[in-house]
Each structure stands twice: as C-alpha cells, then as structure tokens.
LOBA-255303 format. One line per field, with one value per residue (C-alpha): x, z, y; residue in three letters; residue number from 0. Coordinates in steps of 0.25 Angstrom, whole numbers, plus 2048, in hexadecimal, padded with zeros to 3 digits. Example, Ala and Ser with C-alpha at 12.3 -4.5 7.8 and 13.67 -1.06 7.14 Angstrom:
# LOBA-255303
c1 <- [831:837]
c3 <- [81F:81D]
c2 <- [7EE:7FC]
res <- [ALA:SER]
n <- [0:1]
//
This chain:
# LOBA-255303
c1 <- [88B:889:894:897:899:8A2:8AA:8AC:8B0:8BB:8C0:8BE:8CD:8CE:8C2:8C9:8D4:8C9:8C3:8CC:8C7:8B9:8BB:8C2:8B7:8AD:8B4:8B8:8AE:8A0:89E:8A1:898:88C:88E:88D:881:87A:880:87A:86C:871:874:882:88E:899:899:88F:883:87B:86C:864:85D:859:85A:85C:86B:867:85B:865:86E:865:861:870:875:883:882:87B:886:891:88A:88B:899:89C:895:89F:8AB:8A6:8A2:8AF:8B8:8B1:8B3:8C2:8C5:8BF:8C6:8D4:8DA:8D5:8DB:8E8:8E8:8E6:8F2:8FC:8F7:8FB:909:912:91F:91E:927:91F:911:916:91B:90D:906:90E:90C:8FD:8FD:905:8FA:8F4:8FE:8FC:8F2:8E5:8E6:8F4:8ED:8E1:8EA:8F2:8E6:8E1:8EF:8ED:8DF:8E2:8DD:8E7:8F4:8EF:8F7:8EC:8E9:8F8:8FA:8ED:8F3:901:8FA:8F3:8E4:8E2:8D3:8D3:8D7:8CD:8CC:8CA:8C6:8BE:8B5:8A8:8A9:8B8:8B9:8B2:8B9:8C6:8C3:8C0:8CD:8D6:8DF:8E0:8E4:8DB:8E6:8EB:8E8:8DF:8D6:8E2:8E7:8D9:8D9:8E7:8E5:8D8:8E0:8EB:8E2:8DE:8E4:8EF:8E9:8DD:8E6:8EE:8E0:8DC:8E9:8E7:8D8:8DF:8D9:8DE:8E0:8D3:8CC:8D4:8D0:8C1:8BF:8C9:8D0:8C2:8B9:8C4:8C6:8B7:8B8:8C3:8BA:8AE:8B7:8BD:8AF:8AA:8B7:8B6:8A8:8AB:8B7:8B0:8A4:8AC:8B8:8B8:8C7:8CA:8BE:8C1:8CF:8CD:8C1:8BA:8AC:8AD:8AB:89D:899:89E:8A8:8A2:8A0:897:8A3:8A9:89B:89A:8A8:8A4:897:89D:8AA:8A8:89A:899:88C:890:883:881:88E:88A:87D:886:88F:884:87E:88C:88D:880:884:891:88A:880:88B:893:887:884:893:893:885:889:898:89A:8A7:8AA:8B5:8B0:8B6:8B0]
c3 <- [86F:873:871:87F:880:874:87A:888:880:878:885:890:893:895:8A0:8A7:8AC:8B1:8B9:8C6:8C6:8C5:8D1:8D9:8D6:8D9:8E7:8ED:8E6:8E2:8EC:8F8:8F1:8EF:8FD:903:8FB:901:90F:90E:911:91D:92C:92B:934:92A:931:937:939:92C:92B:920:923:914:912:921:91E:914:91C:928:91F:919:927:92C:92E:92F:920:91B:922:91B:90E:910:913:907:8FE:904:901:8F4:8EE:8F3:8EE:8E0:8DF:8E5:8DA:8CF:8D0:8D8:8D1:8C3:8C4:8C9:8BE:8B4:8BA:8B9:8AB:8A6:8AD:8A1:8A8:8A7:8B4:8BC:8B7:8BA:8C8:8CC:8C6:8D0:8DB:8DA:8D9:8E4:8EF:8E7:8EE:8FC:904:907:916:916:90F:919:926:921:91F:92D:933:92A:930:93F:949:952:94C:93D:932:92D:93B:93E:931:934:942:93B:932:93D:93A:947:946:938:940:942:945:936:936:944:941:93A:932:92D:92C:91F:918:91D:917:90A:90B:90C:900:8FD:8F2:8EC:8E1:8DD:8DB:8D1:8CF:8CA:8C1:8BB:8B7:8B2:8AA:8A3:8A0:89B:891:88B:87D:87C:86F:878:880:874:86F:87C:87B:86E:871:87C:889:896:8A0:8A6:899:895:8A3:8A1:892:88F:89C:8A4:89A:896:8A3:8A7:8A7:8B1:8B9:8B9:8BE:8C8:8CE:8CE:8D5:8E0:8E3:8E5:8ED:8F6:8F9:8FB:904:912:916:916:920:929:92A:92C:935:935:930:93C:942:944:936:930:926:926:917:913:911:91F:924:91D:922:930:931:92A:931:93E:942:939:932:925:920:922:91D:910:90F:90F:905:8FB:8FD:8FA:8EE:8E8:8EB:8E3:8D8:8D7:8D8:8CD:8C3:8C5:8C2:8B5:8B1:8B3:8B1:8A3:89C:891:886:881:882:882]
c2 <- [392:3A1:3AB:3AC:39D:39D:3A9:3A1:394:39C:3A3:399:397:3A7:3A6:39A:3A5:3AE:3A2:3A5:3B3:3B0:3A5:3B0:3BB:3B1:3AD:3BB:3C4:3BE:3B3:3BD:3C7:3BE:3B9:3C6:3C9:3BC:3BF:3CD:3C6:3BF:3C3:3BD:3BE:3B9:3AC:3A3:3AC:3AD:3B1:3B5:3C3:3C7:3D6:3D9:3DE:3E7:3ED:3EF:3F5:400:403:404:413:40F:409:416:41E:415:418:427:426:41D:427:432:429:425:433:438:42D:42E:43E:43C:430:437:443:443:437:43A:448:442:438:444:44B:43F:43B:449:44A:44B:445:436:433:43D:437:429:42E:434:427:41F:428:427:418:415:416:40A:401:407:3FE:406:403:40A:417:416:415:420:429:425:42A:437:439:434:43F:445:440:43E:445:44D:453:455:45D:465:469:46C:476:47C:477:46F:472:46A:45D:452:443:442:433:434:440:43D:44A:446:437:434:43F:43C:42E:435:43C:42F:42D:43C:440:435:433:425:417:411:41C:425:419:417:427:426:41A:421:42E:425:41E:42B:42D:437:43D:442:44A:450:455:45A:462:467:46B:474:46D:471:466:467:466:45A:453:456:454:449:442:441:43B:431:42B:42B:41B:41D:427:41C:411:419:41E:40F:40B:417:414:405:407:412:409:3FD:402:403:401:410:413:406:40A:41A:41B:40D:414:41E:427:420:41D:429:422:414:40E:403:3F9:3FC:3FA:3ED:3E9:3EC:3E6:3D9:3D7:3DF:3DB:3CE:3D3:3CC:3CC:3DB:3DE:3D6:3DF:3EC:3E5:3E2:3F1:3F7:3ED:3F3:401:3FF:3F8:404:40F:407:405:414:418:40F:416:425:425:422:41E:427:429:437:444:452]
res <- [MET:THR:ASN:THR:ALA:ARG:PHE:PHE:ARG:ARG:GLN:TRP:LYS:GLY:TYR:ILE:PHE:LEU:LEU:PRO:ILE:PHE:LEU:VAL:LEU:GLY:THR:PHE:LYS:TYR:ILE:PRO:PHE:PHE:ASN:ALA:VAL:LYS:MET:SER:PHE:TYR:ASP:TRP:ASN:GLY:ALA:ASN:VAL:LYS:GLU:PHE:VAL:GLY:PHE:ASP:ASN:PHE:VAL:ARG:LEU:PHE:GLN:ASP:ASP:THR:PHE:TYR:ALA:SER:LEU:LYS:ASN:ILE:GLY:ILE:PHE:THR:VAL:SER:GLY:VAL:LEU:ILE:GLN:LEU:THR:VAL:PRO:LEU:LEU:ALA:ALA:VAL:LEU:VAL:PHE:HIS:VAL:LYS:GLN:LEU:ARG:LEU:GLN:ASN:LEU:LEU:LYS:VAL:TRP:PHE:VAL:VAL:PRO:LEU:VAL:ILE:PRO:SER:ILE:VAL:ILE:TYR:LEU:THR:TRP:GLN:TRP:ILE:PHE:ALA:GLY:GLU:TYR:GLY:VAL:LEU:ASN:GLN:LEU:LEU:GLU:GLN:LEU:GLY:LEU:GLU:SER:TRP:THR:HIS:ALA:TRP:LEU:GLY:GLU:SER:LYS:THR:ALA:ILE:TRP:SER:ILE:VAL:PHE:VAL:ASN:PHE:PRO:TRP:ILE:GLY:GLY:ILE:THR:PHE:LEU:LEU:TYR:LEU:ALA:GLY:LEU:MET:SER:ILE:PRO:SER:GLU:LEU:PHE:GLU:VAL:ALA:LYS:LEU:ASP:GLY:MET:ASN:ALA:TRP:GLN:ARG:PHE:ILE:ARG:LEU:GLU:LEU:PRO:LEU:VAL:ARG:SER:GLN:VAL:LYS:LEU:VAL:MET:VAL:LEU:THR:ILE:ILE:ASN:GLN:ILE:GLN:SER:PHE:GLU:ASN:VAL:LEU:VAL:LEU:THR:ASN:GLY:GLY:PRO:GLY:ASP:LYS:THR:ILE:THR:PRO:ALA:LEU:TYR:LEU:TYR:THR:LYS:GLY:PHE:SER:TYR:SER:GLU:MET:GLY:TYR:ALA:SER:ALA:ILE:GLY:LEU:VAL:LEU:PHE:ILE:ILE:LEU:LEU:LEU:LEU:THR:LEU:ILE:ASN:ASN:LYS:PHE:VAL:LYS:ASN:THR:ASP:LYS:ILE:ASP]
n <- [0:1:2:3:4:5:6:7:8:9:10:11:12:13:14:15:16:17:18:19:20:21:22:23:24:25:26:27:28:29:30:31:32:33:34:35:36:37:38:39:40:41:42:43:44:45:46:47:48:49:50:51:52:53:54:55:56:57:58:59:60:61:62:63:64:65:66:67:68:69:70:71:72:73:74:75:76:77:78:79:80:81:82:83:84:85:86:87:88:89:90:91:92:93:94:95:96:97:98:99:100:101:102:103:104:105:106:107:108:109:110:111:112:113:114:115:116:117:118:119:120:121:122:123:124:125:126:127:128:129:130:131:132:133:134:135:136:137:138:139:140:141:142:143:144:145:146:147:148:149:150:151:152:153:154:155:156:157:158:159:160:161:162:163:164:165:166:167:168:169:170:171:172:173:174:175:176:177:178:179:180:181:182:183:184:185:186:187:188:189:190:191:192:193:194:195:196:197:198:199:200:201:202:203:204:205:206:207:208:209:210:211:212:213:214:215:216:217:218:219:220:221:222:223:224:225:226:227:228:229:230:231:232:233:234:235:236:237:238:239:240:241:242:243:244:245:246:247:248:249:250:251:252:253:254:255:256:257:258:259:260:261:262:263:264:265:266:267:268:269:270:271:272:273:274:275:276:277:278:279:280:281:282:283:284:285:286:287:288:289:290:291:292:293:294:295:296:297]
//
C-alpha cells in the first residue's frame, strides 16, 4: 500500500465532509466551464440550434474589430486598476496602521471598510448621477466655480468616457485591498519597528526598507486579484455607458454578455470566454513568476 493510500485510509472521515463542497464546485463551476469550452466549437444559440463549426468562432473572433477595441479598453482599465490598487490603499493602510490612538485607528478602519457592505450597483448609479450631463453633480460644481468651459458629457464623449469610468470609486481606498495590506502590516513583529527606530529611520525609509518588503506577498495577491477583477468585470461599464459611445468603453466581458444574451450567439460568447480564460491564466503565471514573495529586509 502506498503512502497516499495509507493517508486517505486514515483520514477518509475528514474528506467525507469535503464531499458536498466538491459536488457544488463540480456542478456550478467545472461542468459549466467544460461545457463552455465544448460549445465554443459550435454555432449555438443556447437552445435548439447547435452545429459544429470547429475553429470558425475563433477565426471570426480574431478578425473582429470590436473584440480588439475591447482588449485595448480592458488594457487601460487593468493597468490603471493595478497602479491604483498597489499605491493608494497601501499608503492608506500604512497611515492607519501608524495612528497611535487606538480609538481613532479603529474608527478609521470602520470608515474604510463600510463601503464593503454597499452593493456595487448603488455605487455605479451614484457615479452615473455625478457624471450626468447638464444636471450632473460634477458639472454643477464646475459651473458654481465659474469653470463652465470644463463641463462635459463625461460618459457620453469618447475622450472622457473611459477615464470617467477609471475615476469611479475615487479615492480608491477601502474594501478587501485595504484590509489585506493592513493585515500584512499588523503581522510584522513589533521588534522590527523598534530596531528601525533605533537605526534612525524616518517614515519614508521605514516604508521602503521595512514595511514594503514584508507585505510583498499581499502586493502579489492584490495584483492577481485586481487583474482578474478588471478583466472579468463588466457591471460598471454596463451601468455607466453600456460600452459606448460606440465601442470606446466596451470590454471583453461585456462583449461576451452582449453576444450571448442579446444576440443569442452562445457559441461565439463561449469562444470569447475561453480566450479570456487563457489571457487570465497567462497573466497570473507571469505575475507568479516575476513578482516574488520575500521576507528579506535591506
């Protein structure tokens, strides 16, 4: 009997409790995934029309100008999202972590975590109201400041629409990212901060030489989660612009949704989903290769 067989023979009772989880994952995750891979090779409307077309969906996809426009847009969203999530929440977490008054620190933690309980659709509708044309909050504010020439149809103009969506959730602090950074900082032994103080490090030196290296694993995790979230998400674009004007803000996930549920081209939508999965897999592997975890301090 092999070591693996002996292990499962001793621990089989524990794995019985995992069986429901495996069944749920298989039913709602893996079966739909492999079915989507299969259907990407079919001309399928999601119901009664299903014809095997081989790689025709992929040939069509890589000749689709709208798909390339969506890749360009998601590139802007992803790069902007990564830059934002690797800087602003981290700096906020560092500042909160070093607040000396415990009551004030806890108050700030609650303040930054409260947005987690607000549904995303409420946030997007609020920003839609802020960016609205003539009666939007932003344009009204600019007019009150005497800056009428700066007013725009922020979500309706091709030059401002995509950057308006990037600006949503300003100042970009709060939620899971903030908590991840804060948890990483709290796990640093207090002795190291005492040593840094004895060495005469100022706040910037302490951040660069002590705190940043020791939250590298959180930085890596945030980068992966941000890339996945940006490439998969489409609710923000759907609510704010629906991909317009034209295809200036459309994303691959929104294009998949539109093709699948508006035009009943489920086979083509499955092909888009498979390509997105491959892109995400490659980006995750690249991130794991080049962003190293480290516990070393300079």
